[in-house]
N, C-alpha and C positions, 0 to 999 in steps of 0.2 A: 504494500500500500504506500502511495506517495505521500510524503509529509507535506503539510500545508505550511507555507512560508508567509513572511510579511508581505502584504500588498503594498506596492510602491506606485506612486502617481507618475504616469508616463502618458505618452500620446495614445496608447491603446486604452488605458483606463479612462482618459478624458473622452475619447470617442464613444466608449461604452456608456458612460454616465449620461452624456448628452443625448445619445440615441434613446435610452430608457426614459429620459425626461421628455423627449419629443414624442415617442410612441405611446407611452403610458402616463404621461404627465406626472411622473414621480418627482416629488418636490423635496423629499427628505432623505438624508443618508444617515444611517446609524452605524457607528464603528463599534464592533464587538470583538470577541476573541475566542479563545485565549484572553489575554489581558492587554487591551489596546494601549494602556499607559506605559507598557514596556516597548512599544514601537520605537525604533531608533530615531525616526524622523517624524514624530507625531505632529509637531507644530507645523512643519513645512507641508506635511500631508494634508492637514486640515486647511491650511492657507491655499494650497493648490486647488482643492475641491471648490473652495469658496470663490476663488478668483478666476479659475480657468473653466468652470462649468456653470450651468444655470441653477445649481443647487445652492440655496442660501440658508437652509435649516440643517444643521449638523449636530448630532448628539453622540455621546460616548457612554457605553455601558461598562462599568468596572466592578470588580468584586470588592473594592474598597480596601485592599490590602497593600496597595502601592501608594507611597507618599510622593506627591509632586510638589516641587518648589513653587512658591507664589508667583515668581516671575514667569514660570512656564504656563501657569494658569492664565496669567495676564496675556501672554502671547496667544494662547488658544482662543481666549475671548476676542482679542483684536482681530484674529484671523477667521472668525465666524462661528465659533462653538456656541451653541444655543442652550444645550441641556446636558447634564450629567445624571445618568441612572446608576445608583449604587445598589448592587444586588446583595442582600443578606443571605448567607447560606441557608439551606433547608434546615440543618440542625444548628440551632442557636445555642449560645452558652446559657441562655435563660430558659428553663423549663419550670414546671410547677414545683419541683423539688430542689431547685438550685438556690442556695442561700446567698450566693454572691450578688444576685440581682443585677447582673451586668450583661449587656449585649456586646457583641463584637463591634457593633455600630459606635460604641463610645469612642473608639479610636479615630473616628471620622468627624468628630464635632468641629475641630479646628478647620478642617477642609471645607465642610459645609458652610461654616461661618464666613470663610473667605469667598467662597463661590457666591454666597448671598451678597456680599459687599461689592462684588464686581458685576453683578447682574446676570449670572449664569443660573438658569433654573435647575432645581434638584428634585429628583424622584427617588424614593427609597422603595426598592422592589423586595417584597417578602414572599417567598415561595411557601405556600401553606401546606404543611404536612399534618397528618392526623394520627396521633397515637396517645397512649395514656399519659405520656410525659409532657406533651405539648399543649400550650394554652395560647391560642391566637389572641384572646382577650388580653392576656398578660403582656404579650409582645407589643401589641398596639398601644396599650396604656403606657408602657415604658417609652415607646417612641414619642408619644405625646408629652410625657414628662420631660424627656430630654429636650424636646422641641421648645417647650415653654420655659424651662429653666435656663436655657442658653439663648433664648430669643432667636431661634432658627426658623427658616422658611423652607418647607419641602412638602411634597405630596407623598402620601403613602399609597403604594400600589400593591394590591394583593393578587398573587398569581397562583392558579391551581397547579398542582403537581401533575405533569403529563407523562410521567414515566410508564404508567400502565393504567388500564381502565379503572381498576380498583382504587388506585391512588387519586385519580382525577375525580371520581365520584365522591370519595371521602373528603377531598379538598373542597368541592362545591358544597357539600353538606356542612362542613365546618364554617365556611364563609357565610352561608345562609343563616346558620344558627347564631353566629356572631352578630350579624345585622339585626336579627330579631331580638336578641338579648339586649342590645344597646338601643333598640327602637330607632335605628337609623332610617332616614327618609330619603327616598330616591329623588334627586334634584335634576339630573340630566342623564340622557342615555344616547349613545351613538351606535348606530347599526352599520358597522363596516367590518371588513376582514380584519381580524385581530381586535375584536370589540373591546372597548374600555367603557364600563358603565360607571359614571361618577355618582358616588353616594356621599354627600357632605364633602368633607375634605379627603375622603378615602376613595381611591379608584379601584374597581374590581375588574380584572382583565380576564376574559374568557375567550375561547376560540370562536364562539358565536352565541347570540342571545339564547338560542334554544339549548345550548350545551353541546351542540354538535359542531365539529370543525367544518370550515369551508374546504371543499374538495374540488380539485381540477379533474374533470372526467378523463382527460388525456393522461393524467398521471396516476390517479387514484382508483379508477374503476376496476382495474385488474390486479390491484395490489393485494398481496396475500395477507397483509396485516391491517387492511383498511377498516375492519370492524373493531380493531383494538386501538388504532391510532387516534390520539386526541389532538395532534398538531395539525394534520391536514396540510393544505398549502397556506403558508403564512407570509410568503413574500419571496422576492428574488434576492438571494445571497450571492455575493461575489467573493471568491477566494483565489489565492495564488498557488499554483502547483507547476513545478518545472518551468518557472518564470513565465507562465501563461495565466491569463485570467479565465477561471472556470465559473460557470453558473451552477449553484446548488439550489434545487427546488424542494428537497426533503432532507430533514436532519436524521432520519432513521435508517436510510439506505445509502449505499455508496456505489451504486451501479451507474453505468453510462446512460441509463434512462433518465436519471434525475441529477446527475453530475456530468457536465459537458462543457467543452470550450464554448466561449460566447458565440463564435461564428456558427457553431452547430445549433446552438439554442435558437438563433433567429430564423433558422430553417425548420425548426421542429414544430410538431403539432401543439406543443405547449404554448409556444409563442403565438400561434394562430388563435388558440382558444383565449389567451389573455387579451389579444387584440380585439377579439369579438366582444369579450366581457367589457372592456373599456369603452368600445364604441357604443354598446347598449347603455352603459351608465351615462355617457355624454348625451344620449338622445332620450 
């Protein structure tokens, strides 16, 4: 299996991003990983996307374990960084029986405070697990406590665990119970691929409002795990292999049907289906 390397900004990536922007009106780029804060030329990479393409909304998803100097955050902000998503691991240091009452998130207070000061938006992503030791209510209350005590600004995003159908359904059950127990009132709802339903200051992200993922028929109809998969088609991912840009359409499989060079992707039935979907949305 070929190792995935650092994506670099070059003429090929510029052409790909601008074509996706033109054909599908993609307006946002999310830099994920691995850990994007370890990218050797992150500042220049963000700058080049912002200045050399039509993309003006760029976000980074980090696991919150890498410390970045303030001047580097300043550079990322100046070069177009819009938002930072900090993902808290599924297994937190704080469970019902943990007396230390401390989240891994504590170590990120200074970073979030600085991001607030320079105008970069922050989301805290919490993958919801469900077991006897885990208390979603306890985790959220601690996040709010840290938020209030340190005068921080961030959204809390609850993510269901999509590892297997049982994990996913248990996550959804835990989220619904949490909302009911706290008497949260739904204020806003968006029905898009990768749905995020806003509930107060907490965002709940599911694959679709029905609890069923969005599926591309060209990719998912004959998939052997389609009845188990809770991810479905979630977006176009770009990754680098052998110094070429590949498109990945599925995180669960690694076959040439779902991972292919970009030039093959634009000739594929997946591209045609996505083009039709976008055309239908426009009209």
